[in-house]
N, C-alpha and C positions, 0 to 999 in steps of 0.2 A: 708112569702117566700122572699119577696124581702129584708127585713131587714137581714135575714139570708145569702142571696147571696152577701151583701155588705161586709161580713167578709172575712178575709183571710182563705184559705184552710189550713187544711183539713175540710170539712163540712160534716153534715150528716143530711139527710132528713129521720126521722124514722116514724114508724106507718103509711107508705103509702102503701095501699092495692095495689095488683098486677093491678088491673084495672085503677088505677091512676098513676101508675109509668110512663108510656109514656107521660102523661100530665106534670108531674113534670121534666122530662127529657127535654121535649120541651122547658119549661120556663128556664132551665139551658142554653141549646144551644142558645137560643134567647139573653139570657142576655150576653153571651160570643160571640156575633156575630161576632167579628173580629178575633175570634182564632178558630182552629180546634178542634173539640170534638171528642173523642174516647169513645164509649159506650160499656162497657164490660158487656156481658150477661153470666150468669151461664150455658145456654144450648141453643140449636138450638130453642126449643119451645118459650123461653123467647125473643130470638133474633128477631124472627118473629113477635111476638106480640108488642115488642117495636117499631121495624122498621115501621110496619103498623099504629101503633099509631102515630109516628112521621109524617108520610106522612097526616093522618088526620088532624094533627094540623099545617099542612103548613110547615113543615120543610123539605128542600131538603137534605134527608139523603141517604148514600150509604150503601147498604147491602154486607158485606164481607162474602161470604159463606164459611163454614167450609169445609175443604178438607174431602173427604171420603177414608177411608182406602180401598185399593183394596183387593177383596175378594181372589185373587190369587196372590201370591208373585211374584214380577216382572212385573205385569200388569200395564198399564198406568192409572192414575186418570181419572175421567169423563171430557172430553174436555170442555163441557159446564160450568162446575164448575171453571176449569182453566180459561177459557176465562172471566168469570164474575170477577174472582178475579184480572186478569190482568188490566181489564177495571177500576176497583177501584184504584189499585196501580198506574195506569197510571195518573189518576186525582190527586192522592196525590203528585206524583212525581213532577207535575207541580207547586207545591208550593201554589195553591190557598187554601182558607178556605174549609173545608169539614167537614161533620159530618158522622162518620163512625160507623156503628153498626156490632159489631163481638162477638164472644163468647170468653171467657178468654182463652181457649185452643188454638185459632187460633193466639194468641199473640206470641206464641212459634215457630210458622211455619217458615220454611226456604222459603224466596221468593227471586225473582230477586231483586237485588239493585236498588235504584232510579238512580244511575248514569248509569247502563246498560240499563235501560228503556229510559232514555233521549237520550243517545248515539245512541241507535238503533231505534229511533223513526223519521220517515220521515214526515215532515209537508208539506202538499199540500194546496195551496191556490188558490183561484178563481181569475183569471186575471194574474197569474203568469205564466211564461213559464215552459214547462216539457219536459225533455228529455225522450220520451216514451221508446226507446230502452234501455237506461241505467236503468230505472225503471223496465223494464222486467228482465232484466239481475239480478238486485239486488234481486228481488222477487225469481227467480229461485234458486239462491245462498242461500237464506234464507229458503229454504224448501218448498216454495209455489208450488202448482201444477197448470200448465196451463190447462184450460179445455174449451171446447165449451160454457158451461154455469155454472156460480157459483152455487154450490148447498150446499157447506158446508164452514166452515172455513178453511183458508189456501189454498184457491183456488183463480185464477183470470183468466179473460177471456178478449180477444182483438178482437173487431169487428170494423174495419174502424178506426173511430175516438172516438170510445167509449171504455173505459177501466173499467171493474168491478173488485173490489178486495173485499175480505172478509178477513180483517185483523184478526189475532188471538185473539185479544182483544176486538173486537166489537161485539155488539149484533145484529147488521145488516150489510149487505154488503154496499158498496158504489159505485156509478156510477160516473165516470169522463168523461165528454164530451169535446174534444178538437176541437179548432178552429186553425188549423195549429199546432203550438207548444204552443199555449196559452190554459190554462185551462179555458173553457167557463162557465161550471157548475159543481158543486158537489152535488150529492143527495144520501140520504140513500133510499133503496128500499127493498121491500118485496121478499122473495125468491120464495113464491108460485106463485104469478101472475105477479112479476116484476114490480109492480106499486110503484111509488115514494111515500116516507112517508113524507120526508122534504128536503128542499134545505138548504145547508151548504155554509158557507163562506171559511171553511177550514176543513181538516180532517187530522187524524194521521194514519199512516201505520207502524207497527212493522216489521222491517227488521233486519237481522243479528241474533246473538246468544245471547239471554238475559238469558241463563241458566248457562253460565259459571261461573258468579259470584252471589252467593246468601249470604243472611244475614237474620238475624231474623226479622220478622215483626216489633217488638218493635223498631227497628233501624229507622223506618220512623217516629216515634213520636219526634216531636220537643219541644224544651224547652218551648215554649209559648202555646202548645197545652194543652187542658184540659182532664183529664182522669175521666170518670163517671162511677162508678160501680154500677151495678144493683144486690142487694143481694150479694155484694162481700166483702171479707175480705181482699183484697189487700191493702197493705200499700201504693202503688204508686197511687192508685185512690184518687184524690184530693177532689172529691165529691161522696158521697155514698147515694144511694136511697135503703131504706129497709123497709120491712113490719113489721119487728120486732122493738125492742127497742134498744137504744143506751146504751152500757154498761158504766155506769158512777156511781160516788159516790153520785151525787147530785140527787135532786128529779126528778123524770121522767117528761119529757116535752112532750106536745102533740100539740105544736104550729104549727108544719108541718104535722099533721096527716091528712089522707085521708081514710076514712072507706067505706066499701062497703056497698051497700043498705041492702043487704040480699035478694033481689028479683033477683036471678040469675037463669039461665036455668040449 
């Protein structure tokens, strides 16, 4: 496997059974440790299997959920899925290395541009000063709802020197405690019992309109990024992992083969 990874793409790992494909993908992601990896899966089932397998192999992967078509025309998509997608897009837009697991179909989705996300992301840091009134005004203009207690995304609450915000793209709300105009602490907390989950040194809050400019998700892919196709025939995938054989005139090779044991449930 290491010998094959040293070669220039396109590369194909063939005869890799489904149960071993996550392991091979993890090896490829580790080999390209300084480059973002986009793992294209044929469907949601394989996406979930590959993602869970990568986590088992200690790969810090991001799951980009496939958007569900609304049952009724004109209805809005599931807000949970939209939030999860925004959270992944936000991390990619920051320009840091990432391993993204997605379906091939998602690659064609229209999403907010990286420029729009960066422009409309407010970064709050501990020990910095904060104009609370200006932030509240910005949240209201951005469509956030002021509430006595935060219960869902898009809400915020103000109680004395405490400001709770549930940003559109976060999985948990954040609690900002102020000492005068200085941010004394930033914490994530659970909605059910309001207990702290972890302390943060900084947080991001989405404000403004991020929907006015959209582009294809593939526009997030940079030149140095690696595209890994699982059972994919896409020409753009530099590395392919398949359970079948490579179509070639030469004698079939089994050097990268991984076979199942036959003892399956």
